[in-house]
N, C-alpha and C positions, 0 to 999 in steps of 0.2 A: 435316259430321260423317260422313255416310254415305260420302262419297268417302274420307275419312281412314281410316275403319274398314275399307273395302274394300281400300285400299292396304296397310294393316297386315296384313290377313288374307292377301293375295297374297304379301307378303314372307315371312310365316310358312310358307305352303305351299311357296313356291319354295325357301326356306332348308332346310326339312326334307327336301325331295326331293334337293337338291344334296348335303346332308350324307350322305344314304343312297345316293347314286349312282343314283337312279332317276328323274331328271327327265324324260328323253326317254321312258322306258317309261311313266311316268304320263300324259304328254300323249298318247301313242299310245293308251293305255287309255281316256282321256277321249273321244277321237274314236270309238273302237270302241264305247263305251257310248252316247254321246249322238248320234252320227251313224251308228249301226249300219246295215248294209244293210237290215234289216227296217224301220227308221224311214224311210229314203229311199224304199224300195219302197212303204210305206204312203202317203207324201206323193204319189208319182206316181199311184198307184191312185185316191186321193181327188181329185186334179186332173182325172182322166178322169171320175170320177163327177159332179163339179161341172158338167162340160160336158153330161152326159147327163141328170142329175136336179137342176138348180139350184134352190135355194130362191129365189134372186133372180138373174135372168139378167144377166150381165155380158159385155162383149166380151172375147174371149180375150186381146186385147192392151191391156186397160184399164190405166190408170195405177196403179190400186190394186193389181192383181195384179203388175205389173212392179215396183212399189216394194217390195212384200213379198218379191219374188224377190231384190231387192238386200239386204234384211234377212236373208234366208236365207244369202246369200253371206257377209255380215258375220258372221253367227252361226257358220258353219262355220270361217271363218278366224280370228276374233278372240274370240268369246264362249265357245266351247267350251273353249279353254285357260284362260280366266278362271274358268269354272265348275269346271273340274277342279282348279285351284289352290285355289279356295275350299273345295271338299269335302275336299281334303287337309289344309288348314289347320284346319278345324273338327274333323276326325277326330283330327288331331295334338293339338289343345287338349283334346279330350274324353279322349283317352288319357292325356294329361299330368296332368290334374286329377282324373280319376276312377280312374286305375289301369288296368293292362293286362289284368286278369282278370275284369272286370265282366260280360263276355258269356258267361262259362262257365255261367251259370245256364240257358242255352238249349241246351247242348251235346247233351243227350239227347232233345230234342224233334224230332218229324218235320219234314222240310224244308218240306212243304206248309203246315203250321200256321204255321211261322215266316214263310214267304213271304206268307201271307194277312195275318198280324198286321203285318208290315212295310208292306204295301200300305195297309192301313187307317190305320196311324199316320203314314206318309208323307203321305197325303192330308189327314189332320187337321192336320199341321204346315203343309202348303202352304195349306190353307184359312185357317189363322190368319194366315200371312204375307199372303195375299191380302186378308183383312179389314183388316189393318193398312194395306195400300196404299190402301184406300178410306176409311180413317178418318183418317189423318194426312197433312196437307198436304205435308210434305217427301217422303213416299213417293209420294203421289198425283201429284206433279209429274213423276215418272219413269214411273209406271204409266199416266198419261194417254196416252202415246205409243201404247201397245198398244190403247187404246180409241178412238183417233182414226181408225181405219180405217172408211171409209164403204162399202167394198166387201168385206165380210168374206169370207175364203177360208181354205183350209187353211194357206197360208203365213203368215197373220196370227199363227199360233202363235209364229213366230220374230221377230215385230215387237215388240221389247222393248228398253228401255234396259239396257245392260250392268250398271249399278249396281242395277237392280231385282232382280237375282238374289241379292243379298247376304242379304236376309231369308229368302227361300225356301230357300236352301242351308244357312243357319245352322240353321233348324228341321228340315229334312228329312234332314240328315246324321245327326241323333241316332238315329232309329229304325233306319236302315240299319246304322249301326256297332254300336249296342247290341244289336239283335236278331240281325242276320246275321253280325256280326263279320267274320272273314276268309273266310267260306264262298265257294266259287266261284259260288254262285247269286246273290250280290249284284250283279255286273255285269248279269246277265240281268234282274234285277228293275228295275234303273235303265232299261235299254233298253225294257222292257215299259211302265214308267210313262211314259216319254217318248212312246211310241206312243199310250197311252190319253189322255194330255194333249193330244196334237196332233189327234186325231180330232174332238173337239167343235167345232173351228174351221171345219170343212168347210162350204162353202156348199151344203148339201143339207138337205131338209126332214125328215129322219129323226128320229123320236121314240123309236125302239127298242121301242115297244109297252110291255108290262108291265115289261120289263127297264129301260126308261127311268126307272122309279121308283127304281132303285138306282144305275144307271150314268149318268153325264152324257152326254146325246146332243147332236148338233149343234143340234137345235131348242131344247133346254133351255138350252144355253150361249149361243145367239143372243139370248135374252131378256136375258142379263147384259150383252150389248154394245148393247142397245137405246138409241136416242137419245131415246125417248119413254117415257111411262108411269112405273111405279115403278122406281126405281133402287136399286142396292145389293143386289139379289137374285141368286140362283143363282151364288154364289161358288165352288161346288164345282169341283174340277179334274178328278177322275175319278169320285168317288162323290157321290151326292146326300145321303148320311147327315148330313153336318155342316150342310147347309142346312136339312134337315128338323128337326134338333135345335135349331137357332137360329131356326126359323120364318122362314127366308129362301128357302124353296123355292117356286118358281112354275112349275108344270108346264104346258107348252104343250098346247093342244088340237090334235089331228090335223086337218089340212085348213085351219087358220087361216092367213091371209096372213102371210108373214114380216115382222117388224118392221124398220124402218130401223135402221142402226147408225151409230156415230160419237158425237161429243160436241157438243151444241148450245151455242153461245156460248163455245166455247173460243178461246184465243188462239194455239194451236199451229198453225203453218202445215202444211197437208197437201198431198198431190199433187193433190187435187181442187180446192183453192182456189188453188194456184199451178201452172198448166199450162205455164209458160214455163221455169222453172228445171230443170236436170238432176236426175236422181234422186240422184246423188251429192251435189250441193249441198244438196238438200232433206234427205237423210239426215244430213249433218253439222249442218245447222241444227236438226233435231229432236233430235239427241243433245246439242246445246249448250243447248237450251231450259231445262232445269231449273236452269241456272246463271245465267239471265238475270234481270233485275229486273222483267219484265213481270208484270202481275197475271194470275192464272189462277183458274178457278172453284174454290171451296173444296171440299176432299174431303168435307166434311160435307154438301154439297148432293147427293152421290152415295150417301149413306147411306139404307138402307131405313128406313121409318117403323115397322117392327115391332120 
């Protein structure tokens, strides 16, 4: 069902771009937003920080880091075009069913207020999609790939099944299009949001101090990837607001030893459990896993008790 919906959305996005003669331009814009120089520069800086201030020390050539580097390559080559077409499709459908003048309400508002409102609403939409991924088995089977990393690092941000982007882009496109409309600031907002969503995966012990009560820090997000303790907490992508409101926020104490990451008892093959297969073979196997008949841990077992 998710595959069919994604393929349908991709067809709508591609068709609307071809009809408008902007297919190549849109794809180039997608790479410019989702793989902007500032995003890649942030990843490089955080990789260096992980070597200098690691939360959990890993070998620079560890299989976990190398495998996530493969996912980054896959993300740049294949996933960004998919994400771009999904955003175009949802914007097209929203414009078709809601009319083209619905964002005029914000035409006189200051740009900074619209940018802040967009950020908060985008994060709320992504939080909702993330909650669904932990609540419903069909979505969890794809999202489990992201949680399977036992050597959490900044590149884990790109370790995701392509179909897992359907929910997030479906929800997150709405505030960007409705609030920002066609303003030039919209692409900047998307690049900024990608940066803010990538940062928390870094393998560093930073809590951000008082700011960490508002913005998701690496230490805060690591708790979400924990393989032990209470699960289904710290679902926030950029802001802790939605976790606090849903009573799912678990703020880490400074100086506490980092928790192990990964999924205990899962059936998904990882680069740590299979050290003989090539990274490409493992990546293909992991991408195919949601379509297999193997039993996996129920999404409900990863729900918080609150």
